[in-house]
N, C-alpha and C positions, 0 to 999 in steps of 0.2 A: 503493500499500498505505499502509496506516498502522496505528496500534498500537493500542488500547483503553486510555483513559485509566486510571490507578492509582484504586482506593479510597482513602479518607483514610487508613485502618487501614496502607494498605500503603505510601502515602506518609510516615505517622510512620515505620512500622518500616523504609524504604529511609533515611531520614533520621536514625534510630535507630542504624541500622548503619554509618553512613558518620562519625559523631560517634565513636563508638566507636572504628575505625578511626583515628582523626586520634589519641585519646587515645594507642591502642597503642602507634602509630609515632612518636610524636612525640618529641622528644631532652629528654633531661631536662634542667633547666636547671644552670646550672651556677655556680660561684663566680668573676667576676669575675678574684679577683686582686688587683685593685685596693685600695687602704684609702686612706682623706683623710688626707690631710695635719693633722698635732695641729698647723699655726696656723693652717691654715681653721676644722679643731674649733674652736679656741680663740677664731678672730673671731666664728664663729658664735653662742657662747656668750654672748662680751662682746656682742654686737649686739643679744643680746634680754637683756638685763638678768641672765642667768644667772650662777651663783656655779658653782662646782668641786666644791661639797658635793652641789650638785640632782641632779634623774635628767634625762635627755636629753630633751627636748622629742619630736626624732625618733624615738623609740621602741625605742632602741636601746640594750643592758644595759651595754656600754662604760663605764665612770665618763668622765670628761672629767679627761682630763692623763694618759691611762695607754697614752697610742698610742705 
């Protein structure tokens, strides 16, 4: 017994349905609850020559030294 092959449109519909199912049932991303050490943060900033008033090169909105 053999099943007929799916058409390209059917295969695309099956793939889209599987992707939608995975998105719908995926766990929500959670916060880790961990914050980096202020000492580590200060060391990283000092290591790349940034001052405390400058923006973070890592894209976080928290200014240096306020942790």
